[in-house]
N, C-alpha and C positions, 0 to 999 in steps of 0.2 A: 717141513711137512707141506709148504708151497710147492717146493722143487718137486717133491715125489708126485703132487697133484698133477702138475704140468707135464710132467715126464708121463705119467699113466695116460694122461689125456691126448699128448703127441703119440704116444704108442697107438691109442685106439683109432685116432684119425688116420695114422699111417696104415693101419691095418684096413680100414673101411675102404680108403683111397685105392691101396694095392691089393686088395682080396683078388683072388683068382676065382671065388666061389661064384662071382657074376652078380648079377641084378638082383636075385633071389635073396642071396645072402645080405646084400646091401640093404633090401626092404625090410628085412627081419631085424638087423640092428638099428635101423631108422626107426621102427616101430618101437621096439624096446626103449631107445633113449626117448623118445616121443613120449613114452607111458610114463618112464620115470620123471620127467619134468613135469608132466601134468599131475603126478601124485599129489595126493592132500598133504602129506607132512613137507614135501620140497615146495610146493606153491606157500605153504603157511612161513616158510624161513625166508624165501624169495620177498613175500610181503613185508616182513618184519626188516628184512634188510633195507627194501627201498623205502619205507617209511622212517627209519633210522637216518639214512642218507637225505632224504628231503628234509627233515628235521633239524639235520646239521647244515645243510646248505641252507636253508630259510634263515639261520643265524648269520651266516657270512655276509650278506649286503648290509644287514643292520650295524655288524661290527664294523665293517670296512668304514661305513659313512662316519661311524664314532671315532674311529682313529683318523681318518683324515680331516675331520672338523677338529681334533684336538692339534693335529699337526700344525694347522693352518693357523690357529688362535695362537700357539706357541712361535711360530715364525711372526706372525703379527706383532706380538707383545715384545719380542728380541728386536724388531725393526723400531719399534716405538721407543724402546728402552735407547737403543743405539742414536735415535736422533734426539732424544733429550740430552743424551751425554754429549752430544755436538754441540747442542745450543747453550748447555752450561758452559762447555769449554770456552766457547766463544765470548761468553759474557764475562768472563773473567778479565780484571784490570790488565795483566800482563797480555793477555789475549789482545785485548783492546790497544794496547800501546803498541804492541809489535805491528799490528794491523795498520793503526794510525800512522806508526814512525814509517814504515813501509811504504805507505802511500804517498806520504808527504816527501819523503827522500826521492821517491821516484819522480813527483811532479816539481820538484825544484829543479831549476837548470843546472846544469854543471857548468863549475868554473873554468874560464878558458885561461890558457896560458898566455903570459905577457910575451910578446916578441923580443926577444934578446938582439942585441945590437953586435955582438960579438967583442965587444971592446970590455971585457971583465976587469981591466984596470981602473976605469974609470968609475966602476961601482963601488970600489973600495975608498 
């Protein structure tokens, strides 16, 4: 249906722009289109469509705000949950021991090798 309407509209526009009848015929067509547009039934439908569109558009900002607020609160909750899991994992004894062990091991000096004299028979 929409395709047919567009085809007819395109045909009419092409006729008006390419008409050889001249300015007089163009004025007749423009007057008829203006009369049609200003007719009460057409204007009633135009008003209904405009009001319906404004009603739908009026809800969009409110809905976008609600969805955005929900997404932000969910992201904050996930971040908070991940942070609490990290704190819980760090508080376990195994985690404390591994942290302490790695710190103390890194802090202890490494043993140095004792110099050998090259005479292995004396050591036996």
